[in-house]
Each structure stands twice: as C-alpha cells, then as structure tokens.
C-alpha positions in Angstrom: 54.5 -14.4 -36.6 53.2 -12.5 -34.1 56.0 -11.0 -33.1 57.1 -9.4 -36.4 54.1 -7.1 -36.0 56.1 -5.1 -34.3 57.8 -3.8 -38.1 54.2 -3.3 -39.5 54.4 0.5 -38.7 58.4 0.7 -40.5 56.2 -1.0 -43.6 53.8 1.8 -43.9 56.4 4.8 -43.3 57.8 3.4 -46.1 54.9 2.0 -48.0 55.2 3.7 -51.3 58.3 2.6 -51.8 57.0 -0.8 -51.2 54.5 -0.7 -53.3 56.4 0.8 -56.0 58.6 -2.3 -55.3 55.9 -4.5 -55.5 55.0 -3.4 -58.9 58.5 -3.6 -60.4 58.5 -7.0 -59.2 55.7 -7.6 -60.9 56.6 -6.4 -64.2 59.8 -8.4 -63.9 58.9 -11.4 -63.5 56.0 -10.5 -66.4 58.2 -10.1 -69.1 60.4 -13.4 -67.8 57.1 -15.0 -68.8 57.7 -14.3 -72.8 60.3 -16.7 -72.8 58.3 -20.2 -72.6 55.7 -19.6 -75.0 57.6 -18.3 -78.0 60.4 -21.5 -77.5 57.4 -23.1 -78.2 56.3 -21.1 -81.3 60.4 -22.0 -82.6 60.5 -25.4 -81.8 56.2 -26.0 -83.5 57.8 -23.6 -86.3 60.9 -25.8 -87.1 58.7 -28.8 -86.9 55.9 -27.5 -89.0 59.0 -26.3 -91.4 60.1 -30.3 -91.8 57.2 -31.6 -91.8 55.5 -29.6 -94.1 58.3 -29.7 -96.7 58.3 -26.5 -97.2 61.7 -24.6 -98.7 61.4 -21.5 -97.7 64.2 -21.0 -95.6 64.1 -17.6 -95.0 61.1 -17.5 -94.0 61.9 -19.8 -91.1 64.8 -17.4 -90.3 62.4 -14.0 -90.2 60.3 -15.6 -88.3 63.1 -17.1 -85.3 65.0 -14.0 -85.9 61.9 -12.1 -84.9 61.3 -15.1 -82.0 64.7 -14.8 -80.7 64.6 -10.9 -80.7 61.0 -10.9 -78.6 62.8 -13.3 -76.6 66.1 -11.7 -75.8 64.3 -7.6 -74.9 61.9 -9.4 -72.8 64.6 -11.5 -71.1 66.4 -7.7 -70.8 64.1 -5.9 -69.5 63.3 -8.6 -67.1 67.1 -8.0 -66.0 66.5 -4.6 -65.8 63.4 -4.2 -63.6 65.0 -7.5 -61.5 67.4 -4.9 -61.0 65.2 -1.8 -59.8 63.2 -4.4 -57.7 66.5 -5.3 -55.2 67.3 -1.3 -55.5 63.8 -0.6 -53.9 62.7 -3.4 -51.7 66.2 -3.9 -50.3 67.7 -0.3 -49.8 63.8 -0.5 -47.7 65.5 -3.2 -45.8 68.4 -1.2 -44.7 66.5 1.9 -43.9 64.0 -0.3 -41.2 67.3 -1.6 -40.3 68.6 1.9 -39.5 65.6 3.1 -37.9 65.1 -0.1 -35.6 68.6 0.4 -34.6 68.3 3.9 -34.0 64.5 3.2 -32.0 66.1 0.4 -29.8 69.2 2.0 -28.8 67.2 5.3 -27.9 65.1 2.9 -25.8 68.2 1.8 -23.8 69.3 5.2 -23.3 65.4 5.8 -21.3 65.5 2.6 -19.3 66.6 2.6 -15.9 70.1 1.9 -14.0 68.4 -1.2 -12.7 67.8 -2.4 -15.8 71.5 -2.5 -16.5 72.5 -3.9 -13.5 70.2 -6.9 -14.3 71.5 -7.7 -18.7 75.3 -8.0 -20.0 76.7 -5.1 -21.9 77.3 -7.8 -24.4 73.7 -10.1 -25.0 72.3 -5.6 -25.6 74.9 -5.3 -27.9 74.2 -9.0 -29.9 70.5 -7.6 -29.4 70.8 -4.4 -31.5 73.2 -6.1 -34.1 72.8 -9.9 -34.9 69.5 -10.1 -34.1 68.7 -6.4 -35.6 70.1 -8.3 -39.3 68.2 -11.2 -39.1 65.2 -8.7 -39.0 66.2 -6.9 -41.6 67.0 -10.3 -44.0 62.7 -10.6 -43.3 62.2 -7.4 -44.1 64.2 -7.6 -47.2 65.4 -9.8 -48.9 62.4 -12.9 -47.9 59.7 -10.2 -49.0 61.3 -9.8 -52.0 61.2 -13.3 -52.7 58.3 -14.2 -51.2 56.6 -11.6 -54.3 57.7 -13.0 -57.1 57.0 -16.7 -56.1 53.9 -15.5 -55.3 53.8 -13.5 -58.6 54.8 -16.0 -60.6 52.5 -18.8 -59.3 49.7 -16.3 -60.0 50.8 -15.4 -63.4 52.5 -19.1 -64.3 50.0 -22.2 -62.5 46.9 -21.2 -64.8 48.7 -20.4 -67.8 50.1 -23.9 -67.5 46.3 -24.9 -67.1 44.9 -23.2 -69.3 47.0 -25.0 -71.4 47.0 -28.4 -70.5 45.2 -29.3 -67.2 46.4 -33.0 -68.0 49.8 -31.9 -67.9 49.3 -29.4 -65.3 47.7 -32.0 -63.0 51.0 -34.2 -63.5 53.6 -31.0 -62.9 52.5 -29.7 -59.9 51.3 -33.6 -57.7 54.5 -32.7 -55.8 53.6 -29.6 -54.3 51.1 -30.5 -51.8 54.4 -32.7 -50.2 56.3 -29.9 -50.6 54.0 -27.4 -48.7 53.6 -30.2 -46.0 57.2 -30.6 -45.4 57.9 -26.8 -45.5 55.2 -26.5 -42.4 56.9 -29.7 -40.5 60.6 -28.3 -40.9 59.8 -24.6 -40.2 58.5 -25.3 -36.4 61.7 -26.9 -36.0 63.6 -24.2 -37.5 61.6 -21.5 -34.8 63.0 -23.3 -31.9 66.6 -24.0 -33.1 67.1 -20.1 -34.3 66.1 -19.2 -31.0 68.1 -21.3 -29.3 71.2 -20.1 -31.3 70.5 -16.2 -31.0 70.4 -16.9 -27.3 74.1 -18.6 -27.8 75.0 -15.4 -29.4 74.1 -13.3 -26.7 76.2 -15.5 -24.2 79.3 -15.7 -26.1 79.1 -11.8 -26.8 78.3 -11.7 -23.2 81.5 -13.7 -22.6 83.8 -12.1 -24.6 83.1 -9.1 -23.7 83.6 -9.5 -19.9 86.6 -11.2 -20.5 88.1 -8.4 -22.5 87.0 -5.6 -20.2 89.2 -7.3 -17.2 91.7 -8.4 -19.3 93.9 -7.3 -16.4 92.6 -8.6 -13.6 92.5 -12.6 -15.7 96.0 -12.3 -16.3 97.3 -11.1 -12.9 95.6 -14.1 -11.6 96.9 -16.0 -14.6 93.7 -17.4 -15.7 94.3 -17.4 -19.8 93.9 -21.3 -19.8 91.3 -21.1 -17.3 89.6 -18.5 -20.0 90.2 -20.1 -22.7 88.9 -23.2 -21.8 85.4 -21.5 -20.3 85.2 -19.8 -23.9 86.3 -22.6 -26.3 83.7 -25.0 -24.3 80.8 -21.8 -24.7 82.1 -21.7 -28.1 81.6 -25.3 -28.8 78.1 -25.4 -27.3 77.0 -22.8 -29.5 78.5 -24.9 -32.9 76.7 -27.6 -31.9 73.4 -25.8 -31.9 74.3 -23.7 -35.0 75.2 -27.3 -36.8 71.5 -28.6 -35.2 70.0 -26.0 -37.2 72.5 -26.0 -40.3 71.3 -29.6 -40.3 67.1 -28.8 -40.8 67.8 -26.0 -42.8 70.0 -28.3 -45.5 67.3 -30.2 -45.9 65.2 -27.6 -48.3 67.7 -27.1 -51.2 67.8 -30.9 -51.8 63.5 -31.2 -51.2 63.3 -28.8 -53.6 65.2 -30.0 -56.6 64.2 -33.6 -55.6 60.5 -32.1 -56.0 61.5 -30.0 -58.7 62.8 -33.0 -60.8 60.1 -34.8 -60.5 57.9 -32.3 -61.8 59.9 -32.5 -64.7 59.9 -35.7 -65.0 55.8 -35.8 -64.3 55.6 -33.3 -67.5 57.9 -34.8 -69.4 55.7 -38.1 -68.9 52.3 -36.9 -69.1 53.2 -34.3 -72.1 54.9 -37.3 -74.2 51.9 -40.0 -73.6 49.3 -36.8 -75.0 51.9 -36.3 -77.6 51.6 -39.7 -78.9 48.0 -40.4 -78.7 48.0 -36.7 -80.6 46.2 -34.9 -77.9 48.8 -32.2 -78.5 50.3 -31.3 -81.6 54.1 -30.2 -81.1 57.0 -31.2 -78.3 57.4 -27.7 -78.0 54.7 -27.1 -75.5 56.4 -29.9 -73.3 59.2 -27.6 -73.4 57.0 -24.8 -72.8 56.2 -26.7 -69.7 59.7 -27.7 -68.7 60.6 -23.9 -68.7 57.3 -23.2 -66.6 58.9 -25.8 -64.3 62.1 -24.9 -64.0 60.9 -21.1 -63.4 59.0 -21.6 -60.7 62.5 -23.9 -59.5 63.9 -21.0 -57.6 61.1 -19.6 -55.9 59.8 -22.7 -54.6 63.5 -23.2 -53.7 63.5 -19.8 -51.4 60.0 -21.3 -50.0 61.9 -23.0 -48.4 65.1 -19.8 -47.7 62.1 -17.4 -46.9 60.8 -20.3 -44.3 63.7 -20.1 -42.4 64.5 -16.1 -42.8 61.0 -15.8 -41.4 61.9 -18.3 -38.5 64.9 -17.0 -37.5 63.6 -12.8 -38.1 60.5 -14.0 -35.6 62.5 -15.5 -32.4 65.3 -12.2 -33.1 62.6 -10.1 -32.9 61.2 -11.9 -30.1 64.6 -11.4 -28.4 64.2 -7.1 -29.3 60.8 -7.1 -27.8 61.4 -8.6 -24.4 63.7 -5.0 -24.1 61.4 -2.7 -26.4 58.3 -3.8 -23.9 60.1 -2.7 -20.5 58.6 0.6 -19.6 61.0 3.2 -18.6 60.8 4.0 -14.9 61.7 7.5 -15.1 59.9 9.2 -17.1 60.0 12.9 -18.3 56.4 13.9 -17.8 56.8 17.6 -17.7 57.4 19.2 -21.6 57.6 22.8 -20.8 60.9 24.6 -19.3 61.6 24.6 -15.6 65.0 26.5 -15.2 66.8 25.2 -11.7 68.7 27.4 -9.3 69.7 24.7 -6.9 68.1 24.3 -3.8 67.7 20.6 -2.9 65.6 19.5 0.0 65.0 15.7 1.1 61.8 15.4 3.3 61.3 12.0 5.0 62.3 10.2 1.6 62.9 6.1 1.4 64.5 4.0 -1.3 64.3 0.3 -1.7 66.8 -1.3 -4.6 64.0 -3.3 -6.8 67.2 -5.6 -7.5 68.5 -6.3 -3.6 65.6 -5.1 -1.9 68.4 -3.3 0.3 66.6 0.1 2.1 68.8 2.3 1.4 67.8 5.2 3.0 65.1 5.3 5.7 62.9 8.3 6.1 65.9 10.8 5.5 64.9 14.8 5.8 67.4 17.6 5.4 67.7 21.0 3.2 70.3 22.0 0.9 70.0 26.5 0.5 71.2 27.3 -3.8 74.9 28.2 -3.2 75.8 26.2 -0.5 78.2 23.6 0.2 77.1 20.0 1.8 79.4 17.1 2.5 78.4 14.0 3.7 80.6 11.0 5.3 79.5 7.4 6.1 80.7 4.2 6.2 80.3 1.7 2.8 77.2 1.5 2.0 75.1 4.2 4.4 73.8 5.6 1.7 75.5 7.9 0.4 75.7 8.2 -3.6 72.0 6.7 -3.1 71.6 10.5 -2.4 73.4 11.7 -5.5 70.8 9.3 -7.8 68.2 10.3 -6.2 69.0 14.3 -7.0 69.7 13.5 -10.5 66.5 11.3 -11.2 68.5 8.2 -11.8 66.1 6.7 -9.9 62.5 7.4 -8.7 61.8 7.0 -4.6 59.7 5.0 -2.7 57.9 7.5 -0.4 58.8 11.0 1.0 59.2 13.6 -1.7 62.6 15.4 -2.8 62.1 19.3 -4.1 64.7 21.2 -6.2 63.6 25.1 -6.1 60.4 24.4 -3.6 58.8 21.8 -6.4 58.5 18.0 -6.4 61.1 16.5 -8.7 58.9 15.0 -10.7 57.1 18.5 -11.5 60.0 18.9 -13.2 61.7 18.6 -16.4 63.7 15.8 -16.7 66.3 17.4 -19.2 66.5 20.7 -17.4 67.2 18.6 -13.9 70.0 16.6 -15.8 71.4 19.8 -17.4 71.4 22.1 -14.4 73.8 18.7 -12.5 77.6 18.1 -13.0 78.4 14.9 -11.7 81.3 13.4 -11.0 80.8 9.6 -10.3 82.4 7.5 -7.6 84.1 5.4 -10.5 85.4 7.6 -13.8 84.1 6.5 -16.5 86.4 7.7 -19.5 84.9 6.9 -23.8 88.0 5.4 -26.1 88.3 8.7 -27.4 90.5 11.6 -27.0 90.9 13.8 -23.9 90.3 16.3 -25.5 86.2 14.8 -26.5 86.4 13.3 -22.7 86.5 16.6 -21.0 83.9 18.4 -23.9 81.8 15.9 -23.0 80.3 17.7 -20.6 79.9 21.1 -22.7 80.5 19.7 -26.2 80.7 23.3 -28.0 83.0 24.4 -25.7 86.0 26.1 -26.9 89.8 25.2 -26.4 90.1 28.1 -23.4 87.7 26.9 -21.4 88.6 22.6 -21.6 92.5 24.0 -20.5 91.0 26.2 -17.6 88.4 23.3 -16.5 91.5 20.9 -16.7 93.5 23.6 -15.0 91.4 23.5 -11.9 91.0 19.9 -11.9 94.8 19.9 -11.9 95.5 18.0 -14.8 96.7 20.0 -17.1 100.2 19.4 -16.6 99.8 15.8 -17.3 98.6 16.1 -20.0 100.7 18.8 -21.5 103.3 16.0 -21.0 101.5 14.1 -22.9 103.3 13.0 -26.6 100.1 14.6 -28.5 98.5 16.4 -25.4 94.7 17.0 -25.4 94.3 14.8 -28.7 95.9 12.0 -27.0 93.6 8.8 -27.4 92.2 7.2 -24.5 92.3 3.2 -24.5 89.0 1.6 -23.3 87.6 2.9 -20.1 90.3 5.0 -20.1 92.8 2.7 -19.1 96.2 4.2 -20.3 95.4 7.2 -17.4 96.2 6.5 -13.7 93.1 6.4 -11.3 93.8 9.6 -10.0 94.5 11.2 -13.9 90.8 9.4 -14.9 89.1 10.9 -11.8 90.7 14.6 -12.2 90.0 14.2 -15.7 86.6 13.4 -14.8 86.2 16.5 -12.8 87.0 18.4 -15.4 83.9 17.5 -17.1 81.9 18.4 -14.5 83.9 22.0 -14.3 83.8 22.8 -18.4 79.5 22.0 -17.8 79.4 24.9 -15.3 76.6 23.6 -13.3 74.0 25.0 -11.0 74.5 22.0 -9.0 77.6 20.3 -8.4 77.7 16.2 -7.5 81.0 14.7 -6.0 80.8 11.5 -5.2 83.7 10.3 -3.6 86.0 11.9 -6.9 88.7 12.7 -5.0 89.4 9.1 -3.2 92.5 8.2 -6.0 94.7 11.7 -5.4 97.6 12.1 -3.2 96.6 14.8 0.0 98.5 17.7 -1.5 96.9 17.4 -5.1 93.1 17.1 -2.9 94.2 20.0 -1.2 94.9 21.8 -4.5 91.3 20.9 -5.9 89.7 21.6 -3.4 90.9 24.8 -3.5 89.7 25.3 -7.1 86.3 24.0 -6.7 85.7 26.2 -4.2 86.5 28.8 -6.1 84.9 27.9 -9.4 81.9 26.3 -6.8 80.6 29.5 -5.8 77.2 30.2 -6.0 76.5 26.4 -7.2 74.8 23.9 -4.8 77.7 21.5 -4.4 77.3 18.0 -2.4 80.1 16.5 -2.2 80.1 12.4 -0.6 83.5 11.2 0.9 85.9 9.0 3.4 88.1 11.8 4.0 87.6 14.6 6.7 89.9 16.6 4.3 87.2 17.0 1.8 84.4 17.6 4.0 85.9 19.9 6.6 85.3 23.2 4.8 81.8 22.3 3.9 78.9 24.8 4.8 77.6 21.6 6.4 78.7 18.0 7.2 76.1 15.5 7.6 77.0 12.2 8.8 74.9 9.0 7.5 75.3 5.5 8.8 72.1 2.6 7.5 70.2 4.9 5.4 70.1 7.6 8.2 71.5 11.3 9.4 73.4 10.2 12.7 75.2 13.9 12.9 75.1 17.1 11.2 77.2 20.5 11.6 79.9 22.2 10.5 83.2 20.7 10.7 84.4 22.4 14.5 80.6 21.7 15.6 81.3 18.2 15.0 84.5 17.3 16.5 83.8 19.1 19.4 81.0 16.0 19.8 81.8 12.5 20.5 80.4 10.4 17.6 81.2 8.8 14.5 82.6 12.4 12.6 84.6 12.9 15.7 86.2 9.3 15.6 86.5 9.2 12.1 89.1 12.4 12.3 91.2 11.1 15.0 91.7 8.5 13.1 92.9 10.2 10.1 94.9 12.5 11.9 97.0 10.4 13.6 97.8 8.1 10.0 98.8 11.7 8.5 101.2 11.9 11.5 102.3 8.7 11.1 
C-alpha cells in the first residue's frame, strides 16, 4: 500500500469528518450487538416458562414485549447511525476525489510540452477519471467497511469467548484459513488490476484518436480496419478483465462457505454442550449463530475491501507516475514583473529532449519594444522554436533570453505569458461558442471589444452570416469552420487580449492573398507600439516588417529590411522571385 501513502494528506485534511465517521460507525455496530443476547433471553424465557410449568402467561408476554421493544429500538438506532456513517465517510471520499482530480488537472497544466508529446490524451484522460474513481473506492467504502469489520471483530469475538470458549473455538476455527486465502488471492488481484487499468488507458487512447481523426479514416475508407483493431483491443481488454473477475469471484463463495462451516461447527459444539448439561439453554446456540451471521457480511467484505485496496493501489501507482514528474518550467519569481516588449537572444542554443534535434544553434538578435520583426525560413529551420522560447514553453540549453534586459527566468512566468498574444501555426479552437473562443483571450471583454477584434481579424462578416452568429457552437477543435476561418478566430483571440508582444506563427497560411493583405493592414494598426514577431513562408506577410531574419538550420543566415534583402543574392531574394512568379501566373 506504499503508493496509497500519497492520500494521507487528504485524510489529514478531513480528519475531523473521518474521526466523526469512525465514532458513528462504532456506535452503529454497538447498537447492533443488542440483538443476539436479547434473542437468547427471549428463548430462555420461553424455555423456562414451559419447563417450570408456570401458568402466568401475562408475565411472559410482558417480558417478551420488553425484549422486542429493546431489539427493535436498537435496530432502528443502528440503522440511523449507519445512515450517518455513510453520510460522513462516503462524503469524505467524494471530497478526496474532487481534490485529487483538481490536483492532477492542475499538475497536468504545469507539465512541459515534451510531456504531452510523450503521453497520449486518452491515457491522460483515463488516469484522471477511471484511476481516480478506483482510488475513491479506497478512500470511502474500503475504509468504512474496514472500520465496521474491525469494530465487530473487537466486540463480538471477546463476547463469544466470554460466553463459551469451547463453542468460540469451533466457530472461529475457519478464520485463519480465510486469512491465508485472502493473502494469496490479493497478490493475484494486484497484478491483474494493474493490467486491466493499462488496457482501459489503451482503449481510451485508441478511441480518442479514432474520433479525432475520423475525417482521415473516412477519406481512406479505413472504417473496417479500425473496427477490427478496436475489436481486437476490446477483446484483449475483456480477457484481462475476465481474468481479474475470475479471481474476484472466488471471494464471496469462499466467505459464505467458511461462514456456513462456522455455523455448523457452532451448532455441533453448542449441541454437544447442551446435551452434556454444560449450557442451560439452546438460546446461547442461537445467540452464537447470530454472532456468526453478524460477522458474515464483514468477513465477506474483507475480500471485497482487499480487492478495492489492490485496485486502488494499482491506480494510485499510475497516478503517481505523472504526479511525480517535476515541471520543467518553474515560476521562481512571485513578485510582479511588468513586461514592456523588448526581446533579445544572446548566443541561444536549444535541443529538443524528445527528438534530440538541435533547433537553434548559437543564435543572437534583438527586437526593440514596438518593433515588427518577420522570421522567414524553410520548414524545420527553427522559426516556431523561437516563438516557443519567448513565451517560455521551453528553457534553453545555453545562452540567454532577455525581456526588457532581464533574464527570462528572472521574470514572473505569469506576467510573461499575460504580456504575450500568441497565434499558433495550427489554430486550436474549443468546442464552445465563437464568443467564448474569442473572449478566451480576455474573458472579461465586452461584446464591443469582441466585435472590434473580429473585424480586425476579418472574421466578423463570416460570423454574422451564421444562423446563431457569435453564439454559434463549434465542433471539436473548431472543425465546423474552414482552416482560414479558424486562423482568423485565433487572431481575433490574440487581438482582444491587447498584449505587449504579438507572436504570429504562420497564422495566415490558410487565407487568400486579398484577405491576408486586409488582415496585415489591420494588424499594423493594432500592433502599433507593440512588439510583433511574425513567422511566415510568404514574403507578402514579411515585407513591411522593420526587420527580417532569414533562418536556416537554426542559424540566422540573412537579416535586414525587405528592400535590403531583395537587393542581395540569397535565400530571401530567391523566395521573393519564386512567389512573385507564382502570383503572376
């Protein structure tokens, strides 16, 4: 259970509720202990009545009625406290589930981009849903039934031994066998539970990817192949689950068998004592049978609780794998550090950990606050990497990145990202309304601000043509919009934020030339006195920049203004002439 130690701080947080639950559980079980001795007394009273030849029936009735009232009253009180027990302990498990999910989600958000390249979305989702649900069962039902079982064992067994050591010996004889079987089966459950959870993650990952890529699957007519793959995966998962179920299925039959055996042994031992005159009434035998029956469910739950604990331990181990991953990007500055917009790279080298590709090699440049800079280069030359480093999505290997003359690590990370309006190469839109997607850049923005941002991004007219206009709900990842519309909504999201630094990563690649010119004109107005860094493959997007950097294989091979660069032979001039020729054709 070492993996489950992670939950101890949650138990500490809710210790008063748990303590109250434990007290209520003990009270509920103590009231349930009233039943057996009063059943014994009732039977003894009836036996004494017939054996003594007493003709006073009213006295017997009064006595039995008083016993019945006590039994029923104790049962009602036990039921009431059992209800309170569930309201305390089970509720605590829900609170822990809530806290754990929030903590995992918060931790996910702190993890670097490399983490998401190495782990699949379906697996991440399964861990925060299925695995946390398994852990909740340990934090609630497992604890509740364990306390119940422990309370009954502590109370019932001493009473049984006190009333008849001989009968107790026979009745409790199967318990060591039960303990041994639980130990052996638990080990098997643990290993098989881990495998089942892994297959659930694999199934979630596969289906998530299949649904996300459904357009590709349909385009290549691969539905049957995908169905076969998921059927094979589901069948394998079913087999693993059945292997676990087969082991779990041994618990209850074994419990019932051993409890039945205990009852038979108690009847045998008690009957023998009654025949030998060692006990005066058969009521004690029935009392013992009731004690054994009272132990039936708690003893049966030992197996169930063991299964819960083993599954929870396997699930918590999977959660701990991610929770123990230290965020690579850490905000070490708590004070506010406002950003003005000056960006400088000094001999920066950066290598991606997952691919070991060196994207930038000893690169240096400076962008003054309020300047517009364009970065041109081939695919994979390191253009997008520069933007990711400015927003500190990664930390560099060597060199320095300065914002306003201060090392980027010495600035408040939240201030850095709040000062940046980033438009990624692949526009990501959420499955919500257009209004919410645009206001994502500034949640408190007014409708007028939203409309102005949409107009600047040249998407307002398209939105007004939709039936529900800005209330239009988009499909997953904005699939209901065209590529160009997605990019323009993403641009509007950055504009409404009104940041100090704009980072545009080839964000006009899906729009036509006329719309591009219109957006660029609007952006030049919006970005006045704002630092703007624009990555593009098009000369038309870069030509009006104050400065243009041409990058190849992680190095700056050319820099200057548009007019300066087209007057020199090199990559920029060649690209310019090629695009000019394509435009004329």
